[in-house]
Structure formats: structure tokens, C-alpha cells
NUMARLUM-605136 format. One line per field, with one value per atom (N, C-alpha, C, CB): x, y, z negated. Coordinates in Angstrom, 2 decimals. Each point is the difference from the previous one (the first is absolute). Glycine has a CB too. Layout:
<pts>
c1 = [X	...] .
c2 = [Y	...] .
c3 = [Z	...] .
</pts>
This chain:
<pts>
c1 = [24.69	-1.25	-0.19	0.29	-1.37	-0.23	-0.11	-1.10	1.82	-0.10	-0.93	2.22	-3.25	-1.13	-0.13	-1.41	1.68	-0.06	-0.92	2.51	-3.02	-0.87	0.70	-2.02	2.07	0.84	-0.59	0.94	-2.17	-0.74	-0.63	1.54	-1.52	-0.56	-1.60	2.49	-3.30	-1.33	-0.34	-0.61	-0.42	-0.47	-0.89	0.09	-0.82	-0.79	-0.24	-1.04	0.65	-0.18	-1.39	2.33	-3.03	-1.35	-0.10	-0.55	-0.16	-0.10	-1.42	2.32	-2.47	-1.48	-1.19	0.84	-0.70	-1.10	-1.17	1.68	-2.85	-1.29	-0.80	-0.13	-0.59	-0.82	-1.31	1.94	-3.00	-1.38	-0.94	0.41	-1.16	-1.02	-1.34	1.16	-1.72	-1.01	-1.37	1.84	-2.89	-1.29	-1.04	0.48	-1.09	-0.96	-1.16	1.87	-3.07	-1.08	-0.42	-0.58	-0.25	-0.23	-0.24	-1.07	1.47	-0.21	0.74	-2.23	3.22	0.84	0.99	-0.29	0.50	0.77	0.92	-1.76	3.04	0.87	0.94	-0.16	0.13	0.95	1.37	-2.07	3.06	1.44	0.28	0.89	-1.36	0.03	1.53	-2.30	3.21	1.42	0.90	-0.28	-0.56	0.74	0.53	0.57	0.01	0.61	1.58	-1.78	2.32	1.33	1.02	-0.83	0.35	0.73	-0.35	0.20	0.56	-0.22	-1.07	2.58	-3.38	-0.98	0.09	-1.49	1.38	-0.34	-1.23	2.33	-3.39	-1.26	-0.45	-0.57	0.34	-0.47	-1.35	2.04	-2.80	-1.53	-0.06	-1.02	0.66	-0.09	-1.44	1.76	-2.63	-1.38	-0.83	0.14	-1.17	-0.85	0.57	-0.98	0.38	0.41	0.05	-0.82	1.58	0.14	0.58	0.31	-0.63	0.50	0.96	-2.14	3.11	0.91	0.01	1.36	-1.86	-0.04	1.07	-2.51	3.37	1.15	-0.34	1.82	-2.12	-0.49	0.87	-1.11	2.40	0.71	0.04	1.33	-1.10	0.09	-1.32	2.20	-3.25	-1.38	-0.15	-0.25	1.15	0.16	-0.85	2.38	-3.15	-0.71	0.55	-1.97	2.36	0.53	-1.05	2.55	-2.98	-0.92	0.61	-1.71	1.70	0.77	-0.97	1.75	-1.44	-0.68	0.80	-1.30	0.82	0.74	1.24	-2.15	3.34	1.19	0.86	-1.23	0.62	0.78	0.81	-1.61	2.65	0.97	0.12	1.45	-1.34	0.03	1.19	-2.62	3.48	1.17	-0.26	1.70	-1.78	-0.31	1.19	-2.45	3.16	1.01	-0.58	1.27	-0.38	-0.45	-0.41	1.47	-2.39	-0.47	-0.71	1.83	-2.57	-0.93	-1.43	1.66	-2.32	-1.36	-0.92	0.34	-1.18	-1.08	-1.15	1.71	-2.80	-1.10	-0.26	-0.94	0.87	-0.17	-1.46	2.36	-3.04	-1.32	-0.18	-0.63	0.15	-0.33	-1.34	1.32	-1.34	-1.20	-0.89	1.42	-0.86	-0.66	0.13	0.49	-1.37	0.02	1.04	-2.41	2.96	1.11	1.19	-1.61	1.92	1.24	1.18	-1.23	2.29	1.17	1.23	-0.99	1.72	1.18	1.14	-1.25	2.38	1.19	0.88	-0.14	0.47	0.73	1.25	-1.95	2.99	1.44	0.29	0.93	-0.69	0.55	1.49	-2.37	3.23	1.45	0.69	0.05	1.04	0.86	0.90	-0.08	0.61	1.07	1.17	-1.68	2.76	1.20	0.91	-0.14	0.19	0.88	0.55	-1.25	2.48	0.53	-0.81	2.45	-2.72	-0.74	-0.92	1.93	-3.26	-0.90	-0.06	-1.13	0.73	-0.14	-1.34	1.36	-1.50	-1.13	-1.37	1.66	-1.59	-1.20	-0.60	0.91	-0.01	-0.37	-0.86	2.02	-2.02	-0.71	-1.37	2.24	-2.57	-1.19	-0.98	1.42	-2.74	-0.89	-0.15	-1.05	1.29	-0.02	-0.92	2.32	-3.09	-1.02	0.26	-1.61	1.73	0.35	-0.85	2.33	-2.43	-0.78	0.97	-2.24	2.78	1.00	-0.12	1.65	-1.67	0.01	1.17	-1.06	2.26	1.17	-0.32	1.41	-2.25	-0.24	-0.96	0.31	-1.21	-0.95	0.83	-1.99	2.88	0.94	0.71	0.37	0.14	0.76	-0.74	1.40	-2.61	-0.86	-0.54	-0.66	0.50	-0.54	0.85	-0.92	2.20	0.90	-0.03	1.42	-2.05	-0.08	-1.27	1.15	-0.97	-1.08	0.57	-1.43	0.58	0.43	1.27	-0.93	1.80	1.28	0.74	0.37	-0.26	0.65	-0.43	0.16	-1.43	-0.45	0.55	-2.07	2.57	0.66	1.55	-1.96	2.54	1.39	0.56	-0.17	0.88	0.59	0.87	-0.10	1.00	0.92	-0.81	1.76	-2.73	-0.71	-0.81	-0.17	-0.42	-0.68	0.95	-1.61	2.75	1.07	0.33	0.99	-0.91	0.40	-1.10	1.42	-2.75	-1.09	-0.15	-0.97	1.14	0.00	0.93	-0.62	1.99	0.94	-0.26	1.48	-2.10	-0.46	-1.16	0.61	-1.48	-1.18	0.47	-1.62	2.58	0.52	0.94	-0.18	0.94	0.79	-0.83	1.71	-2.76	-0.86	-0.65	-0.44	-0.16	-0.59	1.02	-1.67	2.79	1.04	0.29	1.07	-1.01	0.22	-1.16	1.43	-2.72	-1.18	-0.23	-0.92	1.66	-0.16	1.08	-1.26	2.11	0.95	-0.71	1.62	-1.16	-0.72	0.49	-0.20	-0.78	0.18	0.51	-1.81	2.90	0.37	-1.20	2.66	-2.82	-0.92	-0.04	0.26	0.92	0.14	-0.85	2.45	-2.61	-0.62	-1.50	2.41	-2.78	-1.37	-1.14	0.76	-0.43	-1.12	-0.38	0.81	0.23	-0.27	-0.50	1.75	-1.90	-0.45	-1.33	1.28	-2.27	-1.23	0.19	-1.15	2.05	0.24	0.68	0.28	0.81	0.71	-1.00	2.06	-2.93	-0.89	-1.03	0.21	-0.57	-1.00	0.73	-1.43	2.72	0.73	0.19	1.21	-0.94	0.32	-1.32	1.84	-2.90	-1.31	-0.66	-0.44	0.58	-0.66	1.10	-2.10	3.03	1.24	-0.37	1.43	-2.48	-0.45	-0.78	-0.01	-0.41	-0.67	0.94	-1.88	1.57	0.79	-0.37	0.22	-0.06	-0.39	1.17	-1.72	1.31	1.08	0.62	-1.33	2.32	0.86	-0.87	2.20	-3.06	-0.86	-1.01	0.15	-0.50	-0.90	0.63	-0.96	2.20	0.71	0.45	0.69	-0.30	0.19	-1.04	1.33	-2.49	-1.29	-0.41	-0.75	1.12	-0.32	0.82	-0.66	1.95	0.85	-0.03	1.39	-2.27	-0.15	1.45	-2.05	2.58	1.22	-0.02	1.27	-0.43	0.06	0.77	-0.03	-0.08	0.45	1.53	-1.97	2.50	1.52	0.57	-0.09	-0.58	0.49	-0.17	-0.60	-0.45	-0.36	1.07	-2.53	2.77	0.98	1.36	-1.29	1.76	1.28	0.12	0.19	-1.11	-0.08	-0.11	-1.19	0.32	-0.05	1.32	-2.25	2.83	1.33	1.15	-0.74	0.69	0.91	-0.10	-0.03	-1.23	-0.17	0.16	-1.50	0.93	0.05	1.12	-2.28	3.08	0.94	-0.41	1.26	-2.56	-0.62	-1.12	0.42	-0.70	-1.09	-1.40	1.59	-2.60	-1.20	-0.34	-0.88	1.11	-0.13	0.94	-0.79	2.05	1.02	-0.40	1.89	-2.32	-0.35	-1.23	0.90	-1.79	-1.26	0.25	-1.20	2.09	0.40	0.78	0.02	0.81	0.66	-0.98	1.93	-2.84	-1.00	-0.80	-0.17	-0.12	-0.85	0.77	-1.15	2.43	0.79	0.28	0.96	-0.83	0.15	-1.37	1.71	-2.88	-1.21	-0.18	-0.93	1.28	-0.20	0.87	-0.41	1.67	0.84	-0.59	2.03	-2.73	-0.64	-1.07	0.38	-1.24	-0.98	0.62	-1.22	2.17	0.68	0.49	0.63	0.26	0.45	-0.96	1.58	-2.80	-1.09	-0.59	-0.56	0.82	-0.35	-1.55	1.97	-2.54	-1.55	-0.26	-0.37	1.32	-0.16	1.04	-0.90	0.45	1.00	0.71	-1.44	2.54	0.74	-1.00	2.31	-3.03	-0.86	-1.20	0.59	-1.04	-0.92	0.58	-1.06	2.17	0.65	0.34	0.93	-0.43	0.24	-1.25	1.93	-2.97	-1.24	-0.58	-0.49	0.47	-0.54	0.79	-0.93	2.34	0.69	0.07	1.29	-1.97	-0.07	0.77	-0.25	0.96	0.73	-0.89	2.17	-2.38	-0.87	0.86	-1.77	3.06	0.78	1.09	-0.46	0.50	0.79	1.47	-1.89	2.18	1.54	0.38	-0.04	-0.63	0.48	-0.01	-0.90	-0.02	0.21	1.15	-2.28	2.72	1.17	1.27	-1.20	1.09	1.13	0.11	-0.29	-0.76	0.07	0.35	-1.68	1.12	0.30	1.47	-2.20	2.77	1.47	0.79	-0.27	-0.21	0.85	0.05	-0.62	-0.53	-0.08	0.18	-1.38	1.12	0.17	1.40	-2.52	3.06	1.28	1.12	-0.99] .
c2 = [4.31	-0.87	-0.88	-0.09	0.15	-0.79	-1.45	1.89	-2.75	-1.47	-0.62	0.01	-0.44	-0.65	-1.58	2.33	-2.91	-1.54	-0.70	0.02	-1.08	-0.81	-1.32	1.00	-1.29	-1.18	-1.27	1.34	-1.41	-1.30	-0.65	-0.35	0.81	-0.55	0.43	-0.06	-1.01	0.41	-0.16	-0.61	1.58	0.00	-1.31	2.62	-3.12	-1.12	-0.56	0.89	-2.11	-0.88	-0.44	-0.82	1.00	-0.58	-1.40	2.19	-3.10	-1.37	-0.50	-0.37	-0.80	-0.72	0.90	-1.69	2.25	0.88	-0.71	1.77	-1.16	-0.43	1.34	-2.34	2.21	1.15	-0.63	1.39	-0.68	-0.44	1.24	-2.03	1.94	1.08	-0.47	0.63	0.03	-0.42	0.91	-0.91	0.17	0.76	-0.44	0.28	0.56	-0.28	1.01	-0.87	0.41	0.78	0.61	-1.35	2.15	0.69	-1.14	2.15	-1.84	-0.65	-1.38	1.25	-1.50	-1.12	0.30	-0.53	-0.39	0.14	-1.11	1.17	-0.96	-1.12	0.37	-0.76	-0.10	0.43	-0.76	0.51	0.18	-0.60	-0.01	0.89	-1.88	0.06	0.07	-1.33	0.79	0.18	0.71	-2.05	2.81	0.63	-0.91	1.63	-1.13	-0.78	-0.37	1.08	-2.20	-0.32	0.80	-2.23	3.08	0.84	1.41	-1.80	2.66	1.51	0.17	0.70	0.22	0.35	1.41	-1.71	1.93	1.21	-0.17	0.70	0.23	-0.32	1.36	-1.96	1.92	1.18	0.08	0.02	0.86	-0.06	0.63	0.08	-0.91	0.41	0.59	-1.81	1.17	0.54	-0.33	-0.15	1.05	-0.13	0.41	-1.74	1.28	0.18	-1.12	2.05	-2.06	-1.08	0.47	-1.55	0.87	0.39	-1.05	1.22	-0.86	-0.85	0.30	-0.18	-0.65	0.21	-0.92	0.63	0.16	-0.79	-0.24	1.11	-2.38	-0.36	0.31	-1.72	1.69	0.30	1.41	-1.97	2.81	1.46	0.76	-0.24	-0.47	0.59	1.08	-0.55	0.49	0.99	-0.41	0.53	0.50	-0.28	0.73	-0.41	-0.25	0.73	-0.24	-0.22	1.42	-0.03	0.37	0.51	-1.53	0.18	0.36	-1.63	2.61	0.24	-0.24	1.50	-1.34	-0.25	0.95	-0.82	0.07	0.83	-0.16	1.59	-2.15	-0.15	-1.16	1.13	-1.11	-1.21	-0.22	0.54	-1.83	-0.38	-1.02	0.38	-0.01	-0.86	-0.62	1.52	-2.88	-0.78	-0.88	0.03	0.22	-0.91	-1.45	2.07	-3.08	-1.35	-0.14	-0.84	-0.17	-0.36	1.18	-1.70	2.63	0.93	-0.39	1.68	-2.02	-0.41	1.18	-1.89	1.42	1.11	-0.66	1.70	-0.95	-0.53	0.93	-1.08	0.49	0.78	-0.05	-0.55	1.63	0.04	0.86	-0.38	-0.08	0.60	0.77	-1.77	3.03	0.86	0.44	0.87	-1.20	0.31	-1.17	2.46	-2.61	-1.10	0.40	-0.65	-0.47	0.01	0.73	-0.18	-0.13	0.55	-0.87	0.93	-0.21	-0.86	0.54	-0.35	-0.77	0.27	-0.73	0.34	0.34	-0.74	-0.13	0.81	-2.25	-0.32	-0.59	-0.23	0.82	-0.67	-0.41	1.42	-2.77	-0.47	-0.43	-0.80	0.87	-0.30	-0.13	1.41	-1.94	-0.11	1.15	-2.57	3.08	0.96	-0.58	1.92	-2.26	-0.49	1.18	-2.18	2.40	1.07	-0.13	1.41	-1.01	-0.15	1.04	-0.73	1.81	0.91	0.90	-0.02	-0.13	0.70	1.43	-2.01	2.95	1.32	0.06	0.80	0.09	0.26	0.10	1.32	-0.67	0.23	-1.28	2.25	-3.28	-1.28	-0.84	0.14	0.34	-0.69	0.68	-0.69	1.64	0.85	-0.28	1.90	-1.86	0.00	1.31	-1.80	2.03	1.32	0.00	0.41	0.62	0.17	1.22	-1.19	1.19	1.21	0.14	-0.13	1.33	0.41	0.76	0.12	-0.59	0.73	-0.47	0.16	0.73	-0.45	-0.92	2.19	-1.93	-0.84	-1.49	1.86	-2.22	-1.42	-0.42	0.17	0.61	-0.46	-0.24	1.33	-0.47	-0.10	-1.29	2.48	-2.88	-1.15	-1.21	1.18	-1.27	-1.19	-0.22	0.37	0.66	-0.11	-0.91	2.32	-2.42	-0.80	-1.38	1.86	-2.23	-1.44	-0.68	0.54	-1.14	-0.45	-0.99	2.13	-3.04	-1.01	-0.85	1.65	-1.65	-0.97	0.59	-0.58	1.92	0.61	-0.61	2.06	-2.23	-0.48	-1.44	1.47	-2.21	-1.33	-0.01	-0.86	2.03	0.13	0.27	0.77	-1.57	0.17	1.15	-2.36	2.56	1.09	1.35	-1.54	1.58	1.27	0.17	-0.20	-0.67	0.23	0.51	-1.81	1.16	0.61	1.34	-2.09	2.47	1.46	0.87	-0.60	0.22	0.72	0.17	-0.73	-0.33	0.05	0.99	-2.28	2.11	0.99	1.36	-1.66	1.93	1.36	0.50	-0.59	-0.13	0.36	0.20	-1.36	0.45	0.21	1.26	-2.54	2.68	1.26	1.23	-1.10	1.10	1.18	0.30	-0.51	-0.70	0.07	0.41	-1.71	1.33	0.38	1.52	-2.27	2.81	1.45	0.67	-0.24	-0.17	0.59	-0.28	-0.24	-0.54	-0.26	0.45	-1.82	2.89	0.59	0.88	-0.04	-0.29	0.62	1.46	-2.21	3.18	1.37	0.37	0.33	0.24	0.28	0.78	0.16	-0.24	0.58	1.53	-1.96	2.42	1.55	0.46	0.07	-0.94	0.51	-0.51	0.21	-1.04	-0.63	1.14	-2.29	3.38	1.10	0.26	1.08	-1.28	0.54	-1.13	1.77	-3.03	-1.06	0.15	-1.30	1.95	0.34	0.83	-0.19	1.23	0.90	-0.86	2.08	-2.87	-0.78	-0.93	0.02	-0.72	-0.94	0.88	-1.79	2.93	0.79	0.54	0.69	-0.19	0.43	-1.17	1.73	-2.95	-1.14	-0.31	-0.99	1.11	-0.50	1.18	-1.73	2.87	1.14	1.00	-0.22	-0.28	0.82	1.04	-1.97	1.70	0.78	1.31	-2.14	2.05	1.27	1.02	-1.42	2.69	1.15	0.56	0.50	-1.53	0.61	0.65	-1.73	2.73	0.96	-0.75	2.28	-1.70	-0.46	0.07	0.86	0.10	0.14	-1.24	2.72	-3.21	-1.19	-1.16	0.73	-1.02	-1.04	0.18	-0.37	1.55	0.37	-0.21	1.50	-1.07	-0.13	-1.54	2.32	-3.12	-1.39	-0.59	-0.08	0.61	-0.71	0.62	-0.77	1.90	0.62	0.69	-1.65	2.27	0.67	1.59	-2.51	3.13	1.43	-0.10	1.24	-0.31	0.07	-0.16	1.48	-0.73	0.01	-1.23	2.33	-2.91	-1.28	-1.23	0.90	-0.77	-1.06	0.15	-0.02	1.22	0.28	-0.55	1.94	-1.65	-0.36	-1.50	2.16	-2.87	-1.52	-0.77	0.39	0.26	-0.54	-0.03	0.87	0.25	0.15	-0.84	2.30	-2.35	-0.91	-1.47	1.60	-2.11	-1.34	-0.31	-0.11	0.83	-0.30	0.54	-0.08	1.12	0.77	0.79	-1.48	1.66	0.81	1.09	-2.12	3.13	0.79	-0.70	2.03	-1.59	-0.75	0.03	0.60	0.62	0.09	-0.82	2.17	-2.11	-0.97	-1.48	1.63	-1.90	-1.56	-0.36	0.02	0.80	-0.16	-0.11	1.39	-0.43	-0.05	-1.20	2.36	-2.90	-1.19	-1.21	0.92	-0.98	-1.09	0.25	-0.33	1.62	0.38	-0.35	1.91	-1.68	-0.26	-1.45	2.17	-2.91	-1.55	-0.47	-0.31	0.69	-0.47	0.42	0.09	1.19	0.53	-0.94	2.58	-2.84	-0.85	-1.38	1.21	-1.80	-1.32	0.18	-0.68	1.67	0.35	0.05	1.35	-0.48	0.19	-1.29	2.22	-3.00	-1.18	-1.06	0.61	-0.59	-0.94	0.25	-0.06	1.25	0.22	0.29	-1.58	1.73	0.31	1.40	-2.03	2.88	1.40	0.80	-0.58	1.77	1.01	0.59	0.61	0.02	0.77	0.98	-0.21	0.96	1.09	-0.67	1.54	-2.72	-0.72	-0.47	-0.69	0.21	-0.56	1.15	-1.96	3.05	1.14	0.54	0.59	-0.49	0.50	-0.95	1.19	-2.54	-0.96	-0.15	-1.06	1.46	-0.09	1.32	-1.86	2.85	1.27	1.24	-1.54	1.34	1.07	0.86	-1.43	2.69	0.88	0.86	0.11	-0.14	0.82	-0.90	2.04	-2.21	-1.00	0.43	-0.39	1.71	0.39	-0.33	1.88	-1.82	-0.49	-1.50	2.05	-2.64	-1.62	-0.36	-0.42	0.92	-0.30	0.18	0.72	0.45	0.41	-1.00	2.39	-2.83	-1.00	-1.47	1.47	-1.72	-1.38	-0.16	-0.02	1.13	-0.14	-0.03	1.16	-0.58	0.12	-1.46	2.65	-3.41	-1.19	-1.26	1.24	-1.01	-1.31	-0.15	0.12	1.09	-0.16	0.18	0.82] .
c3 = [29.43	0.09	-1.30	2.58	-3.09	-1.24	0.22	-0.89	0.20	0.11	-0.93	0.75	-0.27	-0.94	0.28	0.04	-1.10	0.28	-1.13	1.09	-0.62	-0.84	-0.43	1.20	-2.55	-0.42	0.20	-1.58	2.20	0.32	-1.15	1.77	-3.02	-1.07	-0.23	-0.91	0.63	-0.16	-1.46	2.36	-2.79	-1.34	-0.30	0.06	1.01	-0.20	1.37	-2.12	2.11	1.22	0.02	-0.01	1.11	0.28	0.48	0.49	-1.06	0.43	-0.08	-0.74	1.24	0.11	0.21	-1.53	2.79	0.38	0.67	0.25	-0.70	0.68	0.38	-1.41	2.52	0.50	0.29	1.02	-1.41	0.22	0.32	-1.60	2.49	0.39	-0.67	2.38	-3.31	-0.71	0.28	-1.71	2.21	0.16	-0.96	2.35	-3.02	-1.13	0.15	-1.62	1.14	-0.09	-1.39	1.91	-2.12	-1.21	-1.24	1.48	-2.68	-1.20	0.00	-0.23	1.23	0.00	-1.16	2.57	-3.63	-1.19	-0.04	-1.19	0.80	-0.24	-1.15	2.43	-3.47	-1.13	-0.01	-1.39	1.13	-0.20	-1.49	2.27	-3.10	-1.42	-0.44	-0.18	0.96	-0.47	1.00	-1.32	2.20	1.07	1.06	-1.61	2.64	0.94	-0.25	1.52	-1.03	-0.30	0.84	-0.66	1.62	0.83	-0.16	1.48	-0.99	0.07	1.22	-0.92	0.84	1.07	0.37	-0.79	2.16	0.57	0.81	-0.01	-0.38	0.55	0.61	-1.72	3.04	0.82	0.40	0.76	-1.08	0.53	1.24	-2.17	3.23	1.36	0.24	0.71	-1.36	0.06	-1.16	2.35	-2.75	-1.17	-1.28	1.14	-2.19	-1.31	-1.10	0.67	-1.55	-0.97	-1.38	1.97	-2.92	-1.37	-0.52	-0.49	-0.25	-0.71	-1.48	2.05	-2.86	-1.42	-0.73	0.21	-0.81	-0.62	-1.58	1.77	-2.01	-1.40	-1.18	1.12	-0.91	-1.24	-0.15	0.10	0.64	-0.13	0.08	0.97	-0.57	0.05	0.98	-2.30	3.34	1.08	1.24	-0.85	1.39	1.24	1.12	-1.23	2.34	1.08	1.13	-0.76	1.30	1.07	1.34	-1.65	2.57	1.30	0.99	-0.53	1.52	1.07	1.22	-1.29	2.52	1.17	0.10	1.12	-0.88	0.03	-1.24	1.40	-2.54	-1.18	0.03	-1.16	0.36	-0.17	-1.57	2.27	-2.65	-1.40	-0.14	-0.33	-0.50	-0.30	-1.48	1.56	-1.62	-1.17	-0.37	0.61	-1.70	-0.47	-0.34	-0.91	1.09	-0.32	-1.42	1.73	-1.95	-1.25	-0.68	-0.15	1.04	-0.53	0.17	0.43	-1.63	0.30	0.40	-1.61	2.62	0.45	0.57	0.54	-0.24	0.67	1.17	-2.09	3.29	1.31	0.37	0.84	-0.49	0.38	1.25	-2.36	3.48	1.16	-0.10	1.14	-1.00	-0.24	1.33	-2.04	3.14	1.29	1.00	-0.38	1.24	0.98	0.92	-0.19	0.85	0.94	-0.45	1.69	-2.95	-0.53	0.49	-2.06	2.40	0.56	-0.82	2.56	-3.10	-0.66	0.71	-2.16	2.39	0.43	-1.19	2.36	-2.65	-1.23	0.16	-0.96	0.47	0.07	-1.39	1.94	-2.11	-1.30	0.19	-0.75	-0.30	0.27	-1.50	2.48	-2.44	-1.24	0.18	-0.35	-0.80	-0.03	-0.82	0.23	0.27	-0.67	-0.37	1.27	-2.68	-0.35	-1.39	1.54	-1.88	-1.37	-0.99	1.00	-0.46	-0.86	0.88	-1.74	1.69	0.69	-0.35	0.20	0.65	-0.27	-0.81	2.11	-2.99	-0.97	0.87	-1.75	2.87	0.78	0.59	0.52	-0.37	0.47	-0.89	1.17	-2.40	-1.09	-0.27	-1.03	1.82	-0.21	1.26	-1.39	1.11	1.01	0.61	-1.05	2.37	0.63	1.18	-0.75	0.80	0.99	0.73	-1.32	2.66	0.70	1.26	-0.91	1.42	1.15	0.85	-1.24	2.41	0.77	1.58	-2.23	2.98	1.49	0.28	0.72	-1.32	0.23	-0.11	-0.88	-0.15	-0.30	1.16	-2.70	3.10	1.11	1.22	-0.90	1.25	1.24	-0.05	0.12	-1.35	-0.09	0.18	-1.36	0.60	0.08	1.47	-2.47	3.20	1.41	0.94	-0.30	-0.02	0.84	-0.38	0.32	-1.53	-0.38	0.74	-2.39	3.52	0.58	1.07	-0.55	1.10	1.09	-0.40	1.78	-0.90	-0.17	-1.29	2.73	-2.91	-1.14	-1.31	1.29	-1.51	-1.24	-0.25	0.22	0.73	-0.17	-0.06	1.20	-1.15	0.01	-1.36	2.28	-2.89	-1.35	-0.03	-0.42	1.38	0.08	0.08	1.17	-0.34	0.23	-1.33	2.71	-3.31	-1.29	-1.15	0.71	-0.71	-1.03	0.27	-0.28	1.49	0.28	-0.41	1.91	-1.69	-0.32	-1.43	1.98	-2.86	-1.43	-0.56	0.02	0.44	-0.43	0.36	0.10	1.02	0.48	-0.98	2.56	-2.86	-0.85	-1.49	1.58	-2.01	-1.34	-0.07	-0.40	1.48	-0.08	-0.10	1.29	-0.43	0.05	-1.38	2.45	-3.08	-1.22	-1.17	0.94	-0.76	-1.07	-0.07	0.36	1.00	0.15	-0.50	1.93	-1.85	-0.42	-1.55	2.42	-3.04	-1.41	-0.89	0.69	-0.15	-0.77	-1.21	2.16	-3.38	-1.12	0.03	-1.48	1.17	-0.13	-1.46	1.81	-2.08	-1.53	-0.58	0.40	-1.69	-0.78	0.11	-1.43	1.66	0.01	1.20	-1.03	2.15	1.15	0.36	0.73	-1.85	0.31	0.04	-1.21	0.74	0.06	1.36	-1.98	3.04	1.37	0.74	-0.02	-0.50	0.84	0.71	-1.49	0.85	0.77	1.12	-1.93	1.94	1.04	1.25	-1.81	1.30	0.99	0.91	-1.68	0.93	0.66	0.96	-2.14	1.58	0.90	1.18	-1.96	1.75	1.21	1.04	-1.47	1.01	0.87	0.78	-1.64	0.89	0.66	0.84	-2.01	1.65	0.72	0.57	-1.59	1.97	0.51	0.98	-0.29	1.15	0.98	-0.44	1.25	-2.46	-0.65	-0.56	-0.59	0.80	-0.37	-1.38	2.43	-3.48	-1.38	-0.63	-0.38	-0.32	-0.61	-1.29	0.84	-1.15	-1.22	-1.22	0.98	-1.08	-1.27	-0.02	0.01	1.16	-0.01	-0.73	2.16	-1.87	-0.51	-1.53	2.42	-2.65	-1.43	-0.93	0.81	-0.31	-0.75	-0.22	1.05	0.02	-0.05	-0.98	2.26	-2.47	-1.08	-1.17	1.49	-1.84	-1.08	-0.41	-0.57	1.54	-0.33	0.62	-0.02	-0.49	0.67	1.31	-2.28	3.17	1.33	0.00	0.65	-1.60	-0.10	-0.51	-0.36	-0.74	-0.49	1.06	-2.40	3.17	0.98	0.95	-0.27	0.99	0.96	-0.30	0.48	-1.78	-0.44	-0.11	-1.17	0.48	-0.13	1.41	-2.30	3.11	1.44	0.67	0.20	-0.20	0.69	-0.61	0.57	-1.92	-0.62	0.33	-1.69	1.83	0.24	1.52	-2.05	2.90	1.45	0.71	-0.05	-0.59	0.73	0.96	-0.46	0.65	1.03	-0.66	1.74	-1.08	-0.33	0.38	0.30	-0.75	0.32	1.61	-2.47	2.97	1.43	0.90	-0.55	0.13	0.71	-0.14	-0.49	-0.69	-0.26	0.80	-2.43	2.47	0.78	1.65	-1.99	2.28	1.43	0.49	-0.20	-0.67	0.30	0.26	-1.38	0.54	0.15	1.28	-2.55	2.80	1.29	1.15	-1.04	1.18	1.15	0.20	-0.29	-0.85	0.13	0.56	-2.08	1.71	0.42	1.47	-2.38	2.75	1.40	0.93	-0.80	0.27	0.93	0.22	-0.78	-0.14	0.16	1.16	-2.59	2.34	0.97	1.54	-1.98	2.10	1.23	0.58	-0.77	-0.08	0.36	0.55	-1.59	1.02	0.26	1.48	-2.61	3.09	1.42	0.11	0.79	-1.95	-0.14	-0.08	-1.17	0.88	-0.35	0.78	-2.31	2.75	0.50	-1.25	2.15	-1.79	-1.06	-0.57	1.14	-0.43	-0.49	-0.91	2.24	-1.87	-0.77	-1.36	2.15	-2.10	-1.18	-0.96	1.36	-0.85	-0.92	-0.65	1.38	-0.53	-0.65	-1.06	2.11	-1.96	-0.81	-1.18	1.84	-1.88	-1.25	-0.69	0.89	-0.39	-0.83	0.50	-1.86	3.07	0.53	1.02	-0.34	-0.05	0.88	0.97	-1.87	1.66	0.82	0.71	-1.57	2.79	0.86	-0.22	1.88	-1.83	-0.17	-1.31	1.54	-2.61	-1.35	-0.03	-1.15	1.86	0.05	0.68	0.01	1.04	0.72	-0.92	2.16	-2.92	-0.89	-1.02	0.39	-1.12	-0.98	0.58	-1.30	2.43	0.63	0.20	1.19	-0.48	0.24	-1.27	2.12	-3.18	-1.16	-0.77	-0.20	0.29	-0.69	0.80	-1.42	2.76	0.86	0.71	0.46	-0.14	0.70	-0.97	2.13] .
</pts>
């Protein structure tokens, strides 16, 4: 039996937390000329808003479901572009001897995992320091995994990876992805396998099974419905792949 232990050391500590639920109408603008004195995690629960970062001249357009991480002392202008826009904002200090590089960058993400995490921040939970600390760690951990830098050698296949993750339920051929990446099929197949450790079909099936499992566990879908919605047209093959990757 493998012995796995955690040494109890943290890379960073979260402190001085604040949480606010913000409701604004279209054209409301607020500038932070010197940025905030804390780090921010901003989740768009409803509506749309723009964040313009004055030093880098970068505009981030946020829609419902997006999350934005802003390092402290980063100047920006926030503008709400639709009525009844709702943002859930967590601000906090990070105590660390040496911050990870990604924590010094503005990061915008759209992922169902973030939405699920933020849904739990309500009622009494929103007033619990321990609960909020746990949620911030969970959000930052998820964001850190999503922010791993792909080596230059494999950047050619990023469009294909993004497309597969977004449209995993579609049965697109290898030639579709190789054309997307301006590569021959043989070179694309080789580079994809080298980076992911899987063939394109295996990689896509793993994503499909993971999404199917979420649907089944939610209780809102039957096994057959989950299989069909994630791109499996053959139930025998679905069960075969499911057993391989879940059990």
C-alpha cells in the first residue's frame, strides 16, 4: 500500500477577507486608479461588465459565469454594461515569502467549477471566516491548475485542446483539428499524444465520461441521457469506457 502524507506546510496564507454582493445597472463605472490594496476574485453571477486595466491597456469583457482574479495594486476601471448585473466579490491578503508567477497576473476564466463554488457562498456561510477561507483556497487551487503554462513546443495544439474541451460531445475527425492547428495529421497526432499521453479519441472520451458522471450524479439525467448528451451513441461502448476510467 502506498503511503502518502502531507507535511502541513502552506505556500501562502489567506488573511483579511471581505465578501460583498454587488448589484449595478448599465453604465455604472468606478475607477481604481491605484488598484485595490488586496487581491480580488470577482465572479459574474448575472449580466455583463468590462474591466479595463490602465497600465497594460488590456480590456477584459466578463459575462455570466466568468471569474476574474486581480492582483493587488493593479489599476483598473470597472464598467457594468447591462442592467441588474451582479458580481460576487472576494477581497483578501495573501501572505507569502514568494508568490507564484500566476498570482501576479490578471486572469479571466469561464468554468462551471467556479460557478458551483460560488453558489455555496450565501446566507450564514458568507459571514463565516473559516468557510470563506476554504472557498478562496478552493478557487485559487482550481485557478492555479487552469493556469499551467503550456511549453512552447506544444502551443500549436492549444486551439485543438480548447475546442475539444468546449465541444467534447461533437464527433469531429482528427483532420478537423490538424487543419485548425495548421499541421499535417501525422505531426498533429504525434504532438498531441506526446503532450497529453493519450490519443485524440482517448483524450476526448475521458472528458466525456467525466461530464457524464457529473450528469448522472446530479440525479437530473438517466445514464442513457448522459451518454447521449456527451457524445456516446453506443451504450455498450459507453459502459466499456465508463468502467475503464471511473472504476
